[in-house]
N, C-alpha and C positions, 0 to 999 in steps of 0.2 A: 616777116612771114611768121605766122603762128606755128608754134611747135605743138602738135596735137597727138595725144596718145589714145589709141583705140584698143580695148580688150575685146576678144571675140571677133576680131576682124576677118578670120578665115571662114566664118559660118555663112549661112544663107543671107540673113540681114546684114551681118557685119561686112561681108565682101561688097555688097551694094553700097553700103555707107562709105567704105574705104574709097571706092571709085568716085563717089560724089565729093568726098573731101579732097581727093587728089585733083579733081576737076576745078574745085574752088580755089586750089592753090596752096593748101595746107602742107606744111612740112611734117610728114607722117612718121610716127613710131608705133609699131604693133607689138603688144605684149602677147606672146604665144608660147605654148609648151614646146619642148624640144621635139616632140613627136608630131606636132601639127604640120600638115602639108599646106603650104601657102603658094604652091606653084601656080594655081589659077589666078593669082594676083600679080604674076610676073610682069605684065605691062606697066604696073604701077610702081613708082619709086617710093620706097619706105625703108626705114631702119627697123631691123628686127631686134627686139629685146626678149631674151629667152627666160621663161619662168612661168609659174602657175599663179593664178590670182589669189590662191589661198596661202602663198608663200610671201610673208610680209617683207622679207629682205629683197626678194626679186621685184616685188611691186615698188618698193622704195627706190630701187635702182632705176626702174623704168620711169619713175615720176620726175626724175631730175631734169630741170630746165623746161618742164612742160607748162604751156599756157592754157591748153584746153584738154579735157578728158571726155571721151565717149565710152561709158562702161556698158558694153553690149553682151559680154560673155554670160552664158547661163546654160543650164541643163534642163531639158523639157520632159524627161521620161515620167510616165505615170505608173510604171511598174513598181510594185512594193519592194522588190529586192534592190531597187535603186534609190530608195527613200533617203538613206544616209548620204549618198553621194549628191543627191539633188539639194539637200539642205546645206551640205558642205560647200558646194559651188555657188548656189544662188543666195544663200544668207551669209555664211562666213566669208565667202569670197567678196561679196559686195561690201561687207563691213570693213574688210582689210583695204580694199581699193579706195573706198570713200574716205576712210580715216587717213590714209596716206596722202590722198589728194588734199585733204584739209591741212595736214601737217606741212605739205610742200607749198601751200599757198597757191594752188592752181586757181586761175582766174575765172574759169567757167567749166561746169560739169553738166553733162547730159547723161542721166541714168535711165537705161532701158528697162522698163518693168513690163507689165502685161495687164490687159483689162481684167484678167482673173483676180488680180490683187485688189481690184475695186469691188467686185461682187457681180451679181447677176441681176437681170431685170425681172420684174413681175410679169404675169400673163399679159400679153399684148402691149407691153411697154418696152422702153429702152432705158438703160442705165446711163448715168453720166458721172462726172468726177465727184459729185456729192453723194453718190449712192453708198449707203453703209455696207461694210463688209460683214456678211452674215452667213458665209458658207464654210467657215473654218471647221465646223463639225463634220463635214463630208470627208475630211481626212485626205484631200488631194494634195500630195506632197509638193507638186510644182506650184500650185496656187498658193498654198500656205507659206512656202518658202519665199516666194516673190512678194507676198503681202508683208511678211516680216522684214524683208530687205527694204521695202519702201519706208517702213517705220524707222529703219536706220538712216535712210536718206533724209527723212523729215527731222530726225533728231540732230543730225549734223547741220542741216539747213538752219535750225534754230541757233546753232553755235557759230554761224557765219559762213558755212560752205555755200558758195553760189551754185547750187545744184537745181536743175530743172528735170522733172520726171516726165517721161513719155510712156504712154500705155498703148502699144499696138494691139489691134484685134487679131483675128486669124489671118496670118500672112500667106499669100500665094503669089505666084509669078514665075518668071523664067530664071535660069542660071542659078540653080541650087547646087553648090559644090559637092555635097554629100549625096544628094538625091533622096534624102530621107526626110527633109523638113516638110515636104508636101506628101506625106503618107496617104492622106485621104484621097488625093487625086490619083496617086499611083495604084492604090487598092481598087479604086473605082475602075480604072482602065484595065486592070487585070482580073476584074470580076471577083475580087476577094471580099466583097461585102454582100453576103447572102441575105442580110436583113438589116434593118435599121429601126431605131426607136422613134415612136411618135412623140410629138410635143417639143422636140429639140429645135433650136434655131441658133444661128451664129452670124457674126459680122465678119465679112471678108474684105481685106484691104490689099492693095498691090505692094509688093516688097520695095519697088522703086519709089513709090509714094511715101512709104515709111522712112526710107533713107533720106528723102528730101525733107520729111517732117522733122527729122533729127536736126538738120541744118537750120530749119526755121526756129526750132526750139532753142538752139544755140544762139541765134540772132535776136529773137523776139520774146522768148519765154521769160517768165518772172520767176526768180529763184524761190524755191519753196512751194511752187505750184506744180500740178500735173495736168497732162493734156492727153486725151484719148485720140489716137491716130487710127481712124477706122474708115470703112467704105460703106458697102451696102449690107443691109441685114437680110438674111435668107432663112426661110424654113428649110429643113433638110429635103422636103419634097421638091421645093423650087430649085435648090442647088443641084440635086441629082438630075432633075429634068433638064437644066441648062447644060450640065456636063454631058448628058446623053445626047442632046441636040448638037453639041460641038464635036463630040468624039465619035458618035454613031454606036456607042456601047449602051446596051439596055440598062436602065436603072435597076437597083436592087428590087427583087420581086416582093419582099415581105416588109410590112410596116407593123412593128410590134410594140406592146406596152413594155416599159423598161423592166418590170418584174419578170416577164416572160423571156425577154432577151437574156437577162442575167441567169435565169434558170437554165436556158439552153446552153450557155457557156459552161455552167457547173456540170450539167449532164454530159456534155462533150468531154470535159476534163476527166470525169469519172470513168468514161469509156476510153480514156487514154488517146483521144483524138487531138491532133494539133489544131489549135484555134488561133486565128490571126489577130484577135482582139482580146482585151482583158476587161475585167469588171469595171474598173475605174474609167476606162474609155467609154464604156456603155453608159455609165451613170453620168459622166460629163456630157455626153452627146444628148442626153435627155433634158438638159437645162437650157435656159434662154440666155445665150451669150449675145444679146442684142444691145447696141450702144449708139449714142449720139456723139458726133464729133463737133458739135456746134461751137464749143469753146475754142478748140484748135483752129477752126475756120475763122472765128471771129478775132481771136487774139494773135494767132500766128500767121494767118493767111494760108492755111492748109487747104489744098484743093485736090482730093483724090480723083483719079481718072475714072471713066466709065467702067463698070464691073465687067462688061462683055469683053473688053480688051484684056483685063486681068485673067479671066477664065480661059480665053482663047490662047493666050500666050503660055499659061500654065500647062494646059493640055498639050499644046504643040511641042513644048519643050520636053515634057515627059514622054510623049510618043516618040520623039526623035531619040531620046535616051534609051527607051525600051527596044528600039530598032525593030518594031513589028512583032515583038514577042507575043505568043499566044497566051491565053489564060492558063493558070496553073494546071498541070497534068498529073497523072499518077496519084500517089497518096495525098498530095495537097488538094487536088480536085475532089477526091473521095471524101476528104475531111470536110471540105466546104459543103458538099452535098449532104453529108450526114448532119452537119450543124443546121442546115436548112430544114431537114426532116425533123430534127429535134425541136426547132423553133416552131414549126407548123403544129407539132403534137402539143407543145405547150400552149399555143394559141387556142387550139380546140378545147383543151382542158379549162383554160381561163374563161371561155364563153359559156361553159356549162352552169 
């Protein structure tokens, strides 16, 4: 029986992967911080190794006797105040984990990256594994840190580490332990998106399919190669329309140019109003995160499920978690209304 180490096993994707590995019959060890709550994995049998992925001694202990490694741990924040922590976890942590795996002679490694590390698509196009990375200048810490972590993986692959890289797109689905990984759906259901930017698009994939894609990469992937694990490409208009149809919640009323949306956020902050989004989220939402998974389908046998099932399960799970909660009231609702008014004013100015 293979001894398999998983980092980030307590997270949204990680917990689904852990269950898939347990079903496969792997002997599991999870590297997790002392403060990490793994109670939601209680039906699964695993050995817990306590430590942080940036702690080389802890990682080295966890790596003893390991045949396979799935490095899933990462930090996704786009907030500027988290930039240092994002690079610490996503880049330094990946370097430590992969170097220790190489030193321990681990026989197979699957490194979880993101499509952001590949780049974005041009107008009306899809990106693939060969797309050049040309968005570093945007300064998105999560994207840049994951791109640099991939370079570490490729460097070690050249030195003999049997590492396969998977690049999931925007992951949705049920059973999110923290309830925060699907912020877009949650905000939509709570009517916390007063406006959205035009031109943006993204690829959505089911978390259960991405977990299965990791197992396929472990079995079929070529070391030193990367594979996009994606589903359907959506414009924001189409995505919000589908979420509205499933949930009964009206889609956001305003569709704005990115400059107007960013200006509205800046004005709201000057007025000391709480705003549920940040500039980098708006800029990111205006880009075309659209991808082709043809390589993963061809070489791994990856087959994502219909997107309707993913959206329905994501909405259903969030609604159950919200317990029928109403949209934000009091100061929060006033802030959202004010942001909407500021955005409308900016739109009128832009049209002059």
